[in-house]
C-alpha positions as CSV (number, residue, x, y, z in Angstrom):
1,X,-31.5,28.0,40.4
2,X,-34.5,27.8,38.0
3,X,-35.1,31.1,36.2
4,X,-32.0,32.7,37.6
5,X,-28.5,33.6,36.3
6,X,-27.5,30.1,37.2
7,X,-29.4,28.9,34.1
8,X,-26.6,30.4,31.9
9,X,-23.9,28.1,33.5
10,X,-24.7,24.8,31.7
11,X,-24.5,26.2,28.1
12,X,-21.5,28.4,28.9
13,X,-19.8,25.4,30.5
14,X,-20.4,23.3,27.4
15,X,-19.2,26.0,25.1
16,X,-16.0,26.8,27.1
17,X,-15.1,23.1,27.4
18,X,-15.7,22.5,23.7
19,X,-13.4,25.4,22.7
20,X,-10.8,24.5,25.3
21,X,-10.7,20.7,24.8
22,X,-12.0,20.3,21.3
23,X,-14.0,17.3,22.6
24,X,-17.5,18.1,21.5
25,X,-19.3,15.1,22.9
26,X,-17.7,15.3,26.4
27,X,-18.3,19.1,26.5
28,X,-22.0,18.8,25.6
29,X,-22.5,16.0,28.0
30,X,-20.9,18.0,30.8
31,X,-23.3,20.9,30.2
32,X,-26.3,18.5,30.1
33,X,-25.3,16.9,33.4
34,X,-24.7,20.3,35.0
35,X,-28.1,21.5,33.9
36,X,-29.8,18.4,35.2
37,X,-28.1,18.6,38.5
38,X,-29.1,22.3,38.9
39,X,-32.7,21.4,38.0
40,X,-33.0,18.6,40.5
41,X,-31.1,20.2,43.4
42,X,-28.1,17.9,42.8
43,X,-30.2,14.8,43.2
44,X,-28.1,12.4,41.1
45,X,-30.9,9.8,40.3
46,X,-33.3,12.6,39.5
47,X,-30.7,14.2,37.3
48,X,-30.2,11.0,35.3
49,X,-34.0,10.6,35.0
50,X,-34.2,14.2,33.8
51,X,-31.5,13.7,31.1
52,X,-33.2,10.6,29.8
53,X,-36.7,12.3,29.7
54,X,-35.4,15.4,27.9
55,X,-33.3,13.5,25.5
56,X,-36.2,11.2,24.6
57,X,-38.5,14.1,24.1
58,X,-36.0,16.0,22.0
59,X,-35.2,13.0,19.8
60,X,-38.8,12.3,19.3
61,X,-39.7,15.9,18.5
62,X,-36.9,16.2,16.0
63,X,-37.2,12.7,14.5
64,X,-37.9,14.1,11.0
65,X,-34.6,16.0,11.1
66,X,-32.8,12.8,12.1
67,X,-34.5,10.8,9.3
68,X,-33.6,13.5,6.8
69,X,-30.0,13.3,7.8
70,X,-29.9,9.6,7.5
71,X,-31.6,9.7,4.0
72,X,-29.3,12.5,2.8
73,X,-26.3,10.5,4.1
74,X,-27.5,7.5,2.0
75,X,-27.9,9.8,-1.0
76,X,-24.4,11.2,-0.6
77,X,-23.0,7.7,-0.3
78,X,-24.8,6.6,-3.4
79,X,-23.5,9.5,-5.5
80,X,-19.9,9.0,-4.1
81,X,-19.8,5.2,-4.6
82,X,-21.3,5.5,-8.1
83,X,-18.4,7.7,-9.2
84,X,-20.8,10.6,-9.9
85,X,-19.1,13.0,-7.4
86,X,-15.6,12.2,-8.8
87,X,-16.9,12.7,-12.4
88,X,-18.4,16.1,-11.4
89,X,-15.1,17.1,-9.7
90,X,-13.2,16.2,-12.9
91,X,-15.7,18.3,-15.0
92,X,-15.6,21.2,-12.6
93,X,-11.8,21.3,-12.7
94,X,-12.0,21.8,-16.4
95,X,-14.7,24.6,-16.2
96,X,-13.8,26.3,-12.9
97,X,-10.4,27.7,-13.5
98,X,-9.4,29.2,-10.2
99,X,-9.7,29.0,-6.4
100,X,-11.8,32.3,-6.6
101,X,-14.1,30.6,-9.0
102,X,-14.6,27.6,-6.7
103,X,-15.3,29.8,-3.7
104,X,-17.7,32.0,-5.7
105,X,-19.6,29.0,-7.0
106,X,-19.9,27.7,-3.4
107,X,-21.3,31.0,-2.1
108,X,-23.6,31.3,-5.1
109,X,-25.0,27.9,-4.6
110,X,-25.5,28.6,-0.9
111,X,-27.6,31.6,-1.7
112,X,-29.6,29.8,-4.3
113,X,-30.7,27.1,-1.8
114,X,-32.5,29.5,0.4
115,X,-35.6,27.5,1.3
116,X,-34.2,25.7,4.4
117,X,-30.8,26.0,6.3
118,X,-30.5,22.2,7.0
119,X,-31.0,21.4,3.4
120,X,-28.6,24.2,2.4
121,X,-25.7,23.0,4.7
122,X,-25.6,19.4,3.6
123,X,-26.4,19.9,-0.1
124,X,-23.8,22.6,-0.7
125,X,-21.1,20.6,1.1
126,X,-21.9,17.5,-0.9
127,X,-21.7,19.2,-4.2
128,X,-18.8,21.6,-3.7
129,X,-16.3,19.7,-1.5
130,X,-14.7,17.8,-4.4
131,X,-14.3,21.1,-6.3
132,X,-12.9,23.1,-3.4
133,X,-10.5,20.2,-2.6
134,X,-9.0,20.4,-6.1
135,X,-8.3,24.1,-5.6
136,X,-6.7,23.5,-2.2
137,X,-9.4,25.3,-0.1
138,X,-9.3,24.1,3.5
139,X,-12.4,22.4,4.8
140,X,-12.7,25.1,7.5
141,X,-13.1,27.8,4.8
142,X,-15.6,25.7,3.0
143,X,-17.6,25.2,6.3
144,X,-17.6,28.9,6.9
145,X,-19.0,29.7,3.5
146,X,-21.7,27.1,3.9
147,X,-22.6,28.3,7.4
148,X,-22.6,32.0,6.3
149,X,-24.9,31.3,3.4
150,X,-27.3,29.1,5.3
151,X,-29.1,31.0,8.2
152,X,-28.1,34.5,7.0
153,X,-29.7,33.8,3.6
154,X,-32.7,32.1,5.0
155,X,-33.5,34.9,7.5
156,X,-33.8,37.4,4.6
157,X,-35.6,35.1,2.2
158,X,-39.4,35.6,2.3
159,X,-40.0,32.1,0.9
160,X,-38.3,30.0,3.6
161,X,-39.0,28.0,6.7
162,X,-37.4,30.9,8.7
163,X,-40.0,33.4,7.6
164,X,-42.6,31.1,9.0
165,X,-40.8,30.8,12.3
166,X,-40.5,34.5,12.7
167,X,-44.1,35.1,11.7
168,X,-45.4,32.5,14.2
169,X,-43.3,34.1,17.0
170,X,-45.3,37.3,17.0
171,X,-47.9,37.8,19.7
172,X,-51.3,36.6,18.6
173,X,-53.0,39.7,20.0
174,X,-50.7,42.2,18.2
175,X,-53.2,42.6,15.3
176,X,-50.2,42.8,12.9
177,X,-49.4,40.7,9.9
178,X,-46.3,38.8,10.8
179,X,-45.3,38.0,7.3
180,X,-45.6,41.5,6.1
181,X,-43.6,42.7,9.1
182,X,-40.9,40.2,8.2
183,X,-40.7,41.6,4.6
184,X,-40.5,45.2,5.9
185,X,-37.7,44.2,8.4
186,X,-35.4,42.6,5.8
187,X,-33.4,45.8,5.0
188,X,-32.6,46.3,8.7
189,X,-31.2,42.8,9.3
190,X,-27.7,44.1,9.2
191,X,-25.9,40.9,10.3
192,X,-27.3,38.8,7.4
193,X,-26.7,41.4,4.8
194,X,-23.2,42.3,5.9
195,X,-22.2,38.7,6.3
196,X,-23.1,37.9,2.7
197,X,-21.2,41.1,1.6
198,X,-18.2,40.0,3.6
199,X,-18.1,36.6,2.0
200,X,-17.9,38.0,-1.5
201,X,-15.4,40.6,-0.5
202,X,-13.1,37.9,1.0
203,X,-13.5,35.8,-2.2
204,X,-13.0,38.6,-4.7
205,X,-9.9,40.0,-3.0
206,X,-8.8,36.5,-2.0
207,X,-7.6,37.0,1.6
208,X,-8.2,35.7,5.0
209,X,-7.3,36.8,8.5
210,X,-7.0,35.7,12.1
211,X,-7.5,31.9,12.8
212,X,-8.9,31.2,9.3
213,X,-5.7,32.5,7.7
214,X,-3.6,30.3,10.0
215,X,-5.8,27.3,9.2
216,X,-5.6,28.0,5.4
217,X,-1.8,28.2,5.6
218,X,-1.7,24.9,7.5
219,X,-4.2,23.0,5.4
220,X,-4.9,25.1,2.3
221,X,-2.1,23.4,0.3
222,X,-3.3,19.9,1.0
223,X,-6.6,18.1,1.2
224,X,-5.3,15.8,3.9
225,X,-5.4,16.2,7.6
226,X,-8.8,17.9,7.6
227,X,-11.3,15.1,6.9
228,X,-11.4,13.5,10.4
229,X,-15.2,13.2,10.4
230,X,-15.7,12.5,6.7
231,X,-16.7,9.0,5.6
232,X,-14.4,7.9,2.7
233,X,-16.3,5.9,0.1
234,X,-14.6,3.5,-2.3
235,X,-15.7,4.5,-5.8
236,X,-17.0,1.4,-7.5
237,X,-19.4,2.7,-10.2
238,X,-19.2,4.3,-13.6
239,X,-21.3,7.4,-12.9
240,X,-21.1,10.5,-14.9
241,X,-21.8,14.2,-14.1
242,X,-25.5,13.8,-14.9
243,X,-25.7,11.1,-12.2
244,X,-24.9,13.8,-9.6
245,X,-26.8,16.7,-11.1
246,X,-30.1,14.8,-11.7
247,X,-30.4,13.5,-8.1
248,X,-29.7,17.0,-6.7
249,X,-32.3,18.6,-9.0
250,X,-34.8,15.9,-8.1
251,X,-34.1,16.5,-4.4
252,X,-34.6,20.2,-4.7
253,X,-37.8,19.9,-6.7
254,X,-39.3,17.2,-4.4
255,X,-38.4,19.1,-1.2
256,X,-39.9,22.4,-2.5
257,X,-42.9,20.5,-3.8
258,X,-43.3,18.7,-0.4
259,X,-43.2,22.1,1.4
260,X,-45.9,23.5,-0.8
261,X,-48.0,20.3,-0.3
262,X,-47.6,20.3,3.5
263,X,-48.4,24.0,3.5
264,X,-51.8,23.4,1.9
265,X,-51.3,24.4,-1.7
266,X,-53.6,21.6,-2.7
267,X,-56.3,23.1,-0.4
268,X,-56.2,26.5,-2.1
269,X,-53.4,28.2,-0.3
270,X,-51.1,30.5,-2.2
271,X,-47.4,29.8,-2.7
272,X,-46.2,32.3,-0.1
273,X,-48.9,31.1,2.4
274,X,-48.0,27.5,1.7
275,X,-44.3,28.1,2.5
276,X,-45.3,30.0,5.6
277,X,-47.5,27.1,6.9
278,X,-45.4,24.2,5.8
279,X,-43.9,21.4,7.9
280,X,-40.3,21.9,6.6
281,X,-38.8,19.0,8.5
282,X,-41.4,16.4,7.3
283,X,-41.1,17.9,3.8
284,X,-37.4,17.3,3.7
285,X,-38.0,13.7,4.7
286,X,-40.6,13.2,1.9
287,X,-38.3,14.8,-0.7
288,X,-35.2,12.9,0.2
289,X,-37.1,9.5,0.5
290,X,-38.5,9.8,-3.0
291,X,-35.2,11.0,-4.4
292,X,-33.5,7.8,-3.2
293,X,-36.2,5.8,-4.9
294,X,-35.8,7.7,-8.2
295,X,-32.0,7.4,-7.9
296,X,-32.4,3.6,-7.7
297,X,-34.3,3.7,-11.0
298,X,-31.6,6.0,-12.4
299,X,-28.6,3.9,-11.4
300,X,-29.6,0.3,-11.3
301,X,-31.1,-0.2,-14.8
302,X,-28.1,1.4,-16.4
303,X,-25.8,-0.6,-14.2
304,X,-24.0,2.5,-12.8
305,X,-23.7,0.4,-9.6
306,X,-24.8,-3.1,-8.7
307,X,-27.7,-3.8,-6.4
308,X,-25.2,-5.0,-3.8
309,X,-23.3,-1.7,-4.0
310,X,-26.6,0.2,-3.8
311,X,-27.5,-1.7,-0.6
312,X,-24.1,-1.1,0.9
313,X,-24.4,2.6,0.2
314,X,-27.5,2.8,2.4
315,X,-25.8,1.4,5.4
316,X,-22.6,3.4,4.8
317,X,-24.6,6.6,4.4
318,X,-26.4,5.9,7.7
319,X,-23.1,5.3,9.5
320,X,-21.6,8.5,8.1
321,X,-24.3,10.6,9.8
322,X,-24.0,9.1,13.2
323,X,-21.5,11.7,14.5
324,X,-23.7,14.6,13.4
325,X,-26.8,12.9,14.9
326,X,-25.1,12.3,18.2
327,X,-23.9,15.9,18.4
328,X,-27.4,17.2,17.5
329,X,-29.0,14.9,20.1
330,X,-26.7,16.3,22.8
331,X,-27.2,19.9,21.7
332,X,-31.0,19.5,21.6
333,X,-30.9,17.9,25.1
334,X,-28.9,20.8,26.5
335,X,-31.3,23.2,24.9
336,X,-34.2,21.3,26.4
337,X,-32.8,21.3,29.9
338,X,-32.3,25.1,29.6
339,X,-35.7,25.6,28.2
340,X,-39.1,26.7,29.5
341,X,-40.0,23.3,31.0
342,X,-36.8,23.0,33.1
343,X,-34.2,25.7,34.0
344,X,-36.2,28.5,32.2
345,X,-33.3,30.4,30.7
346,X,-35.7,32.3,28.6
347,X,-37.7,33.4,31.6
348,X,-34.6,34.8,33.2
349,X,-33.6,36.7,30.1
350,X,-37.2,38.0,29.7
351,X,-37.4,39.3,33.3
352,X,-33.9,40.9,33.0
353,X,-35.0,42.7,29.8
354,X,-38.4,43.7,31.2
355,X,-36.9,45.1,34.4
356,X,-34.3,47.2,32.7
357,X,-35.1,50.8,32.1
358,X,-33.6,51.7,28.7
359,X,-34.1,54.5,26.3
360,X,-36.0,53.6,23.2
361,X,-33.1,54.8,21.2
362,X,-30.8,52.0,22.4
363,X,-33.4,49.3,22.3
364,X,-32.3,47.9,19.0
365,X,-28.6,47.6,20.0
366,X,-29.6,46.2,23.4
367,X,-31.9,43.5,21.9
368,X,-29.2,42.6,19.4
369,X,-26.7,41.9,22.2
370,X,-29.3,40.0,24.3
371,X,-30.5,38.0,21.3
372,X,-26.9,37.1,20.3
373,X,-26.1,35.9,23.8
374,X,-29.2,33.9,24.2
375,X,-28.8,32.2,20.8
376,X,-25.2,31.5,21.5
377,X,-26.0,30.0,24.9
378,X,-28.9,27.8,23.7
379,X,-27.8,27.1,20.1
380,X,-31.2,28.0,18.8
381,X,-32.3,31.1,16.9
382,X,-35.9,30.0,16.5
383,X,-36.2,29.7,20.3
384,X,-34.7,33.1,20.6
385,X,-37.3,34.6,18.3
386,X,-40.1,33.1,20.4
387,X,-38.7,34.6,23.6
388,X,-37.7,38.1,22.6
389,X,-40.1,39.1,19.8
390,X,-43.2,39.2,22.2
391,X,-41.1,41.4,24.6
392,X,-40.2,44.0,22.0
393,X,-43.8,44.1,20.8
394,X,-45.0,44.7,24.4
395,X,-42.5,47.5,24.8
396,X,-43.9,49.3,21.8
397,X,-47.5,48.4,22.7
398,X,-48.0,46.6,19.4
399,X,-47.8,49.9,17.6
400,X,-46.1,49.7,14.2
401,X,-43.2,52.1,13.9
402,X,-39.8,52.4,12.3
403,X,-38.1,51.7,15.6
404,X,-40.2,48.6,16.1
405,X,-39.1,47.2,12.8
406,X,-35.5,48.0,13.5
407,X,-35.7,46.3,17.0
408,X,-37.4,43.3,15.4
409,X,-34.6,43.1,12.9
410,X,-32.0,43.4,15.6
411,X,-33.5,40.4,17.4
412,X,-33.4,38.4,14.2
413,X,-29.9,39.5,13.4
414,X,-28.6,38.8,16.9
415,X,-30.3,35.3,16.9
416,X,-28.7,34.4,13.6
417,X,-25.3,35.7,14.7
418,X,-25.5,33.7,18.0
419,X,-26.7,30.6,16.2
420,X,-23.9,31.1,13.6
421,X,-21.1,31.1,16.1
422,X,-22.4,28.7,18.8
423,X,-20.7,25.3,18.9
424,X,-24.0,23.7,20.0
425,X,-26.1,25.2,17.2
426,X,-27.6,22.6,14.8
427,X,-26.7,24.7,11.7
428,X,-23.1,25.0,12.9
429,X,-22.9,21.3,13.4
430,X,-24.4,20.5,10.0
431,X,-22.1,23.0,8.3
432,X,-19.0,21.2,9.6
433,X,-20.6,17.9,8.8
434,X,-21.5,19.0,5.2
435,X,-17.9,20.3,4.7
436,X,-16.2,17.3,6.3
437,X,-14.5,19.6,8.7
438,X,-13.6,19.0,12.4
439,X,-16.4,20.7,14.3
440,X,-14.3,22.8,16.7
441,X,-12.0,23.9,13.9
442,X,-15.0,25.2,12.1
443,X,-16.3,27.1,15.2
444,X,-12.9,28.6,16.1
445,X,-12.0,29.7,12.5
446,X,-15.3,31.4,11.7
447,X,-15.7,33.1,15.2
448,X,-13.4,36.1,14.4
449,X,-15.2,36.7,11.1
450,X,-18.7,36.6,12.7
451,X,-17.6,38.8,15.6
452,X,-16.2,41.5,13.2
453,X,-19.6,41.7,11.5
454,X,-21.4,41.6,14.9
455,X,-19.3,44.6,16.2
456,X,-20.2,46.6,13.2
457,X,-23.9,45.7,13.5
458,X,-23.9,46.8,17.2
459,X,-22.6,50.3,16.1
460,X,-25.2,50.4,13.3
461,X,-28.1,49.6,15.6
462,X,-27.0,52.3,18.0
463,X,-27.0,54.9,15.2
464,X,-30.2,53.7,13.6
465,X,-31.9,53.7,17.0
466,X,-30.8,57.3,17.8
467,X,-31.7,58.6,14.3
468,X,-34.9,56.4,14.0
469,X,-33.7,55.4,10.5
470,X,-32.8,51.9,9.6
471,X,-31.5,52.6,6.1
472,X,-28.9,55.0,7.5
473,X,-27.7,52.2,9.8
474,X,-27.4,49.8,6.8
475,X,-25.4,52.3,4.7
476,X,-23.1,53.0,7.7
477,X,-22.6,49.2,8.1
478,X,-21.6,48.7,4.5
479,X,-19.1,51.6,4.7
480,X,-17.6,50.4,8.0
481,X,-17.3,46.9,6.7
482,X,-15.5,48.0,3.5
483,X,-13.1,50.2,5.4
484,X,-12.3,47.6,8.1
485,X,-11.8,44.8,5.5
486,X,-9.7,47.2,3.4
487,X,-7.4,47.8,6.4
488,X,-7.2,44.1,7.2
489,X,-6.4,43.3,3.5
490,X,-3.6,45.9,3.5
491,X,-2.1,44.6,6.7
492,X,-2.4,41.0,5.4
493,X,-0.7,41.9,2.2
494,X,2.2,43.6,4.1
495,X,2.6,40.5,6.3
496,X,2.7,38.2,3.3
497,X,5.3,40.4,1.7
498,X,7.5,40.3,4.7
499,X,7.2,36.5,4.9
500,X,8.0,36.2,1.2
501,X,11.2,38.3,1.6
502,X,12.3,36.3,4.6
């Protein structure tokens, strides 16, 4: 079963069960157990040992992300208990006058925090949830905007941890500059560009469709019934707006500074080179750790909260992140069992792609679909880059061409799309955590939005491959998206009018 089509069964089982039962932990665990049984030939003791080995390796390898989540949870608890979040919400209500303004501010902040998707997901949710609550925006809509401005923004931002991931995935013998290729491929990453365009179109014209519309109608008029996974903190302090703004600014500055430091800027490296070579996970830990220390100096001397309340916030913040950490641990374990050391799902996909005889004209569209499916099944876009980018470079014999750039972008677009809609993706998990939304509600409501953009992207990659012109594909994508959303908007308005008359 190793390296065959059977490797697709565990992740698909986990995803189907999650969508059907809405029980994320059970579904992920079922996928993990199935994968371990496949790997060991249904040897139960061996499967248990495999699960423990993979889980320990994955937790150890991602310990910096776990520590960052814990520290950020503590920071959120501190700002909430101090009253700073409430004060900011009161201030925002006076300055942000409409639902459209609240959504626009959320999307704008998501785009501004482009350095790292983990940082983006949790920071935007922390800042904007009190504001969107006041304008009766459902947590599922908030989670969608957070998710859609995390990876899609990072994948077209040259100064980000994602640029480094793509650059490092190129074959070492290609003789091509990975970072410069990344820059040149940005205009052809249709999924990222069209997703951002779609967000602002939905906000400006203020409409929703499919499952998101139903969820908005159910929860959009109330902020209750949608915070099942959110820790509720008892406000005990006398914090003001600056007690929320200053810690966020400190966090951003320290995290960016830490990325530059770990990337070698003190050793003479340039800014872009430092971002490309940084250890982003460790940098986030450094930044959040020092932010908490400085928050202590900001809050305690001014008696915003007492020392006892400060200490309580640390434990409460840790506890608030346990559900996200548990889901991530299971998702990482499932990804590990399907990875190159065990079931070798990437090897199966690689062989299937290499053995298929396809015209160069349809290569971009084909790789978009394969990349989307692989990222959806494994929950990792970075792993998808590392598997598929060397293959497409081998197909084009490491010769730089327009079609190579389009195909490279198609892989990145498909990986981001698959990661965006996968229930076992870490960014999807963190987006629902940051928004305080039930995880499966977030997955199910954003799926139609993402699939609409994906369908348009598929058409565009076919056209751009045939014409060997990526800009034509981008222009076509923008036109198609505007037309389709216009039709949906008109239909939605007609349905609302009928409901109003009835």
